[in-house]
C-alpha positions in Angstrom: 127.6 81.8 205.9 125.7 85.1 205.7 128.8 87.2 206.3 131.1 85.6 203.8 132.9 87.6 201.1 132.9 85.8 197.7 135.6 86.7 195.2 135.4 86.0 191.5 138.8 87.1 190.0 140.0 84.1 188.0 142.8 85.9 186.1 146.2 86.5 187.6 146.6 86.7 191.4 143.8 89.3 192.0 141.8 86.9 194.1 144.6 86.0 196.4 145.7 89.6 196.9 142.2 90.7 197.7 141.8 87.9 200.2 145.1 88.8 201.9 143.9 92.4 202.2 140.6 91.5 203.7 142.2 89.0 206.0 143.4 92.0 208.1 139.8 92.6 209.0 139.2 88.8 209.7 136.9 88.5 206.8 135.7 85.0 205.7 136.7 85.0 202.0 135.8 82.4 199.5 137.7 82.5 196.1 135.5 81.2 193.3 137.1 79.9 190.1 134.0 80.3 187.8 130.6 82.0 187.6 128.9 78.6 188.3 130.8 78.2 191.5 130.0 81.8 192.5 126.3 81.2 191.9 126.4 78.0 194.0 128.1 79.9 196.9 125.6 82.7 196.6 122.8 80.2 197.0 124.4 79.0 200.3 124.6 82.6 201.7 127.0 85.5 201.6 127.4 89.1 202.7 128.9 90.6 199.5 130.7 89.5 196.3 133.8 91.1 194.7 133.7 90.5 190.9 136.1 91.6 188.2 134.5 93.3 185.2 136.1 91.0 182.6 134.3 87.9 184.1 130.9 89.5 183.5 131.6 90.0 179.8 132.0 86.3 179.3 129.1 84.1 178.1 129.3 81.9 181.2 128.2 84.8 183.5 124.6 83.9 183.1 124.3 81.9 186.4 125.2 85.1 188.3 122.5 87.2 186.7 120.0 84.4 187.1 120.6 84.2 190.8 120.3 88.0 191.1 117.0 88.0 189.2 115.6 85.3 191.6 116.3 87.2 194.8 113.5 87.4 197.3 111.8 90.8 197.7 113.8 91.7 200.9 117.2 91.0 199.2 119.2 93.5 197.2 122.6 91.7 197.2 125.6 94.2 197.2 128.3 93.6 194.6 131.7 95.3 194.4 132.8 95.5 190.7 136.5 95.8 190.0 136.9 97.7 186.7 139.9 98.6 184.7 140.8 102.3 184.3 138.9 103.7 181.3 140.0 106.5 179.0 136.5 106.9 177.5 132.9 106.5 178.6 131.4 103.1 179.2 129.7 101.3 176.3 125.9 100.7 176.2 126.6 97.0 176.9 128.7 97.9 179.9 126.0 100.2 181.3 123.5 97.4 180.8 125.6 95.0 182.8 125.8 97.5 185.7 122.0 97.9 185.6 121.5 94.1 185.7 123.8 93.9 188.8 121.6 96.3 190.7 123.2 97.2 194.0 126.7 97.6 192.7 129.8 99.7 193.7 132.4 100.2 191.0 136.0 100.5 192.1 138.7 101.3 189.4 142.0 99.5 189.4 144.6 100.0 190.7 142.9 99.7 194.0 143.8 101.4 197.3 143.6 98.6 199.9 142.0 101.0 202.4 139.3 101.9 199.9 138.6 98.2 199.2 138.4 97.4 202.9 136.0 100.2 203.5 133.8 99.3 200.5 133.6 95.7 201.8 132.7 96.8 205.3 130.0 99.1 204.0 128.6 96.3 201.8 128.5 93.8 204.7 126.7 96.4 206.8 124.1 96.9 204.0 123.6 93.1 203.7 123.2 92.9 207.5 120.4 95.4 207.3 118.7 93.3 204.6 118.8 90.3 206.9 117.2 92.4 209.6 114.5 93.4 207.2 114.0 89.7 206.4 113.4 89.0 210.1 111.0 91.9 210.4 109.0 90.6 207.3 108.9 87.1 208.8 107.5 88.5 212.0 104.9 90.5 210.2 103.9 87.5 208.2 103.5 85.5 211.3 101.3 88.1 212.8 99.2 88.1 209.6 98.9 84.3 209.7 97.8 84.5 213.3 95.1 87.1 212.5 93.9 84.9 209.6 93.7 81.9 211.8 91.7 83.9 214.4 89.3 85.0 211.7 88.7 81.4 210.6 88.1 80.3 214.1 85.5 83.0 214.5 83.7 81.8 211.3 83.6 78.2 212.7 81.9 79.5 215.9 79.6 81.8 214.1 76.6 79.5 213.9 76.6 78.4 217.5 78.2 81.4 219.2 76.5 84.4 217.7 76.4 86.1 221.0 80.3 86.3 221.0 80.6 87.7 217.5 80.6 91.3 218.5 83.1 90.8 221.3 85.4 88.8 219.2 85.2 91.2 216.2 86.1 94.0 218.6 89.2 92.1 219.8 90.3 91.4 216.2 89.9 95.0 215.2 92.0 96.1 218.2 94.7 93.6 217.3 94.6 94.8 213.7 95.0 98.4 214.7 97.9 97.5 216.9 99.5 95.5 214.1 99.1 98.3 211.6 100.5 100.8 214.1 103.5 98.6 214.7 104.1 98.1 210.9 103.8 101.9 210.4 106.3 102.6 213.2 108.7 100.0 211.9 108.5 101.5 208.4 109.4 104.9 209.8 112.4 103.5 211.7 113.5 101.5 208.7 113.4 104.6 206.5 115.6 106.5 209.0 118.1 103.6 209.2 118.3 103.2 205.4 119.1 107.0 205.1 121.7 106.8 207.9 123.3 103.8 206.2 123.5 105.6 202.9 125.0 108.6 204.5 127.5 106.5 206.4 128.6 104.7 203.2 129.0 108.0 201.4 130.9 109.4 204.4 133.4 106.6 204.4 134.0 106.9 200.7 134.5 110.7 200.8 136.6 110.5 204.0 139.0 108.1 202.3 139.3 110.2 199.2 139.9 113.4 201.3 142.7 111.6 203.2 144.6 110.7 200.1 144.1 114.2 198.7 145.5 115.7 201.9 148.8 113.9 201.4 149.0 115.0 197.8 148.1 118.6 198.6 150.6 118.8 201.4 153.5 117.8 199.1 152.4 120.4 196.5 151.8 123.2 199.1 155.1 122.7 200.9 157.2 122.5 197.8 155.5 125.6 196.3 156.3 127.5 199.5 159.9 126.2 199.4 160.3 127.3 195.8 158.9 130.7 196.7 161.5 131.1 199.5 164.6 130.0 197.7 164.2 131.5 194.2 165.1 135.1 193.4 163.1 135.1 190.2 159.9 137.2 190.7 158.1 135.3 188.0 158.8 132.0 189.6 157.7 133.4 193.0 154.4 134.5 191.5 153.8 131.0 190.0 154.7 129.4 193.3 152.2 131.7 195.1 149.5 130.9 192.6 150.2 127.1 193.1 150.0 127.6 196.9 146.7 129.5 196.8 145.2 126.7 194.6 146.3 124.0 197.1 144.8 126.0 199.9 141.5 126.0 198.0 141.9 122.2 197.6 142.6 121.9 201.3 139.4 123.7 202.1 137.4 121.4 199.8 138.9 118.3 201.5 138.0 119.8 204.9 134.4 120.1 203.8 134.5 116.5 202.6 135.9 115.4 206.0 133.2 117.4 207.8 130.5 115.6 205.7 132.1 112.2 206.4 132.3 113.1 210.1 136.0 112.2 210.2 137.3 115.8 210.7 138.1 116.5 214.3 135.9 119.4 215.4 136.9 121.5 218.4 133.9 120.5 220.5 133.3 122.8 223.5 130.4 124.3 225.4 128.6 126.8 223.2 125.7 129.1 224.1 123.7 128.8 220.8 121.6 131.9 221.6 124.7 134.1 222.1 126.5 132.6 219.1 123.5 133.3 216.7 123.0 136.8 218.2 126.6 137.6 217.4 126.1 136.4 213.8 123.2 138.8 213.1 125.2 141.4 211.2 127.0 139.0 208.9 123.8 137.1 208.1 121.9 140.3 207.4 124.7 141.5 205.1 124.8 138.1 203.3 121.0 138.2 202.8 120.8 141.7 201.4 118.1 144.4 201.8 115.4 142.5 199.9 115.1 139.7 202.5 113.6 140.3 206.0 115.7 138.6 208.7 114.3 137.8 212.2 115.5 135.7 215.1 113.5 134.0 217.8 115.1 132.4 220.9 113.3 130.3 223.5 115.9 131.3 226.2 118.9 133.5 226.6 121.1 130.5 227.4 120.8 127.3 225.4 124.0 125.3 225.7 125.4 122.4 223.6 128.7 120.8 222.8 129.8 122.0 219.4 132.5 123.6 217.3 131.5 127.3 217.4 133.2 128.2 214.1 131.7 125.2 212.3 128.2 125.9 213.7 128.5 129.5 212.5 129.6 128.2 209.1 126.6 125.8 209.0 124.1 128.6 209.8 125.7 130.9 207.3 125.6 128.2 204.6 121.8 127.7 205.3 121.2 131.5 205.1 123.0 131.8 201.7 121.1 128.8 200.4 117.9 130.5 201.5 119.0 133.8 199.8 119.6 131.9 196.5 116.0 130.4 196.8 114.5 133.9 197.1 115.9 136.0 194.2 112.9 138.4 194.4 113.1 138.8 198.2 111.3 137.2 201.0 111.8 136.4 204.7 114.2 134.3 206.7 113.7 133.3 210.3 116.2 131.6 212.6 114.4 130.1 215.6 116.1 128.3 218.5 114.1 126.0 220.7 114.5 122.9 222.9 112.8 119.6 222.1 112.7 116.1 223.5 114.1 113.3 221.3 111.4 112.4 218.8 112.2 108.7 218.4 114.7 106.0 219.4 117.2 106.9 216.7 118.2 109.9 218.8 120.8 109.2 221.5 120.2 112.1 223.9 117.0 112.9 225.8 116.7 116.6 225.0 118.0 118.7 222.1 118.7 122.3 221.1 117.0 122.8 217.7 118.2 125.5 215.3 115.5 126.1 212.7 116.3 128.1 209.6 113.0 128.9 207.9 112.7 130.7 204.5 109.8 131.6 202.2 111.7 130.6 199.1 110.8 128.4 196.1 111.0 125.2 198.1 112.4 121.8 197.0 110.5 119.1 195.1 109.6 116.0 197.2 111.5 113.7 194.8 114.8 115.5 195.7 114.5 115.8 199.4 116.1 112.4 200.1 119.2 113.5 198.3 119.7 117.1 199.6 122.4 116.0 202.2 124.4 114.0 199.6 127.8 115.5 198.8 128.0 117.3 195.5 124.2 117.2 195.0 122.8 120.7 194.2 119.7 122.1 192.7 121.6 125.2 191.6 122.7 125.9 188.0 126.1 124.7 186.9 128.9 126.8 188.4 126.6 128.3 191.1 127.5 125.9 193.9 129.6 122.9 194.9 126.9 120.8 196.4 128.8 120.6 199.7 126.8 123.2 201.7 124.0 121.0 203.1 126.3 117.9 203.3 128.7 119.9 205.5 125.8 121.0 207.7 124.8 117.4 208.1 128.4 116.4 208.9 128.8 119.2 211.5 125.6 118.2 213.3 126.4 114.5 213.3 129.9 114.9 214.7 128.5 117.1 217.5 126.2 114.2 218.4 123.1 115.4 216.6 121.6 115.4 213.1 120.1 117.6 210.4 116.6 117.5 209.0 114.8 119.2 206.1 111.2 119.9 205.3 110.1 121.7 202.2 107.2 122.1 199.8 107.5 123.8 196.4 106.2 127.3 196.5 106.0 127.4 200.3 109.6 127.5 201.4 112.0 125.3 203.3 112.8 124.6 206.9 116.2 123.1 207.9 116.6 121.9 211.4 120.0 121.3 213.2 119.5 119.1 216.2 122.2 119.3 218.9 122.2 117.6 222.3 121.2 120.0 225.1 124.1 120.5 227.5 124.9 122.3 230.7 126.6 125.7 230.9 130.4 125.5 231.1 133.1 128.1 231.5 136.3 126.9 229.9 139.7 128.3 231.0 141.8 130.1 228.4 144.2 128.0 226.6 147.5 129.7 225.9 150.5 128.2 224.1 152.5 131.3 223.5 154.4 130.8 226.7 155.6 127.4 225.5 156.3 128.4 221.9 160.0 129.3 222.0 162.5 129.4 219.2 164.2 126.0 219.0 167.9 125.9 219.7 170.2 125.3 216.7 171.4 121.9 215.7 168.3 120.1 217.0 167.9 116.6 215.6 164.5 115.3 214.2 163.6 111.8 213.2 160.8 111.7 210.5 158.8 108.4 210.2 156.5 108.5 207.1 155.6 105.7 204.7 154.7 107.9 201.7 158.0 108.7 199.9 156.9 112.0 198.5 155.5 113.3 201.8 158.6 112.1 203.7 160.9 113.8 201.2 158.8 117.0 201.6 159.0 116.9 205.4 162.8 116.3 205.4 163.4 119.2 203.0 161.1 121.6 204.9 162.7 120.8 208.3 166.2 121.2 206.8 165.2 124.5 205.4 164.1 125.5 208.9 167.6 124.7 210.2 167.1 121.3 211.7 169.3 118.1 211.3 166.9 115.5 209.9 167.0 111.7 209.5 164.1 109.6 208.2 162.6 106.1 208.1 159.9 104.7 205.8 158.0 102.8 208.5 157.5 102.3 212.2 159.8 99.3 212.6 162.8 100.9 210.9 162.1 104.2 212.7 162.3 102.4 216.1 165.6 100.7 215.0 167.1 104.1 214.2 166.0 105.7 217.4 168.9 104.7 219.6 171.6 105.6 217.1 170.0 108.9 215.8 169.1 110.0 219.4 166.7 112.7 218.1 165.5 115.7 220.0 162.0 115.2 218.4 160.2 112.3 216.7 157.7 113.2 213.9 155.6 110.2 212.9 152.6 109.7 210.5 149.4 108.3 211.9 148.2 106.0 209.0 151.0 103.6 208.1 151.0 99.9 207.2 152.3 97.5 209.9 152.5 99.8 212.9 150.4 103.0 212.9 151.7 106.2 214.5 150.2 105.6 217.9 151.8 102.2 218.1 155.2 103.7 217.1 154.8 106.4 219.9 154.0 103.7 222.5 157.1 101.7 221.6 159.3 104.8 221.3 158.3 105.9 224.8 159.5 102.6 226.1 163.0 103.4 224.8 162.8 107.1 225.7 160.1 108.2 228.0 160.8 111.9 227.7 161.0 112.0 223.9 158.9 114.9 222.4 156.6 113.6 219.6 154.6 115.2 216.7 151.9 113.0 215.2 151.1 114.1 211.6 147.8 112.9 210.1 145.7 113.6 207.0 143.0 111.1 208.0 141.4 113.1 210.8 139.4 110.0 211.7 141.1 109.5 215.1 139.8 111.4 218.1 143.1 112.7 219.6 141.3 113.8 222.8 141.1 110.2 223.8 144.9 109.9 223.6 145.8 113.1 225.5 147.7 111.0 228.2 150.2 110.1 225.5 151.5 113.7 225.5 152.2 114.4 221.8 151.5 117.3 219.5 149.2 116.9 216.5 149.9 118.3 213.1 147.1 118.0 210.6 147.7 117.7 206.9 147.8 119.7 204.7 149.9 122.3 206.5 151.8 125.4 205.6 155.5 125.9 206.3 154.7 128.4 209.1 152.4 125.8 210.8 155.1 123.2 210.6 157.7 125.5 212.1 155.3 126.5 214.9 154.4 122.9 215.7 158.0 121.8 215.8 158.8 124.6 218.2 155.9 123.6 220.4 156.9 120.0 220.3 160.5 120.7 221.3 159.4 122.9 224.2 156.7 120.4 225.4 
């Protein structure tokens, strides 16, 4: 009962469509015809509710608000509100309704099914945490009742057993101390869990948005490049180049969003953090300027971890630039690298390499510290920052198996810590692909399987421009049917498709042709391709440029 998804969408077929979408995740959905029915089902127990905005504007929505207002202290019931697309700002009445709903996520129609499924999953996880809190509160209450009963027993024995008062009082005091310590520890762990839950929800939302943008950017980028190649008009070439540069900036932004959401695939390898930061000294010093004193302190010459060296450099440089902006009149910046044991049970490794970036800047107000790792949150003036710097640092640390922490006090500076699992020294062999990258022979045939019509058309046009013979299919099933007749030299398949995803298509295609070269294209970046290395395919990440596509196809054909 506590994990049910309640749906109030009485108009049209919205309720049935939503239930069908959520059935893919085996959700227990209950469609409610009226607000009264929804309130009754809420009283029985549920994990989340999906409500259309028009039902809340009706006069009979009062039972819903009455139930929400009567929630116990541990409960903050999550609601997903389906709103129509608006051309103007919300009215005061609409904002008042959102305030009355409390813990609400607003999704605008038309909905992306993946966005809806992720929002429901996030809401159910939030509700599960609330049920855990309810259990903890019940346990604490039971402890309090036991202590009260013990005190009453002591009072009953007071007249006849004065000699035992001191001993009993000491026992109660000890029990009280233990209880308070336990409550304090639980509060600390709960705070960490709540923050992690919030960051996870934000990460899922930004990751889904970034994936959709990757597909859109890829179509624009590739077509701009094709226009630049085929036109003889210099003015059109200039406009195409401008369009391509803009999409590259957009691709960089989605890359930062994916890093925050921990769905971008970093190149995790053994990194000597000391050597990496020593190699960055010049670029950090130049970025800081002459008015800021820059020093580094290393606990050891070799402190190894598993990380993406380029992204770790980017994280430290982001922190240095943030520190510079907080010290307009000059100051000091210290980068200190030490080893530390895991401070609490939320850490998964025993020992960590901790990179501390310490500045003497203006600091951050206590009220804002809980939001500093949120994407697009910034304390800088409008136009001075995107708000993705610290969120990107957090995402890089999390995907490397660690975390990021921040301590600050107004007027006394800020310390940002990047915690990375301590690892052993490794020497990785050089990876060269140039020997395999040969020019493909003419008249090679390629079968493209992609569900997005615009992306599929772009891929077909690009490959034909590169001189290949191309056939295409809109989904995995039709692609597998065409495989015997088309007899392609290379299969290019998208990862995220309805019905069969890319990995499933590859598995079935290999049953028909075990030696078929395959390229897996993805804009999601939420699948760890290293776990599928035995499937022997080449990965192409969206958005990509035409030269990247040409190189990947050559590698795939020569694999």
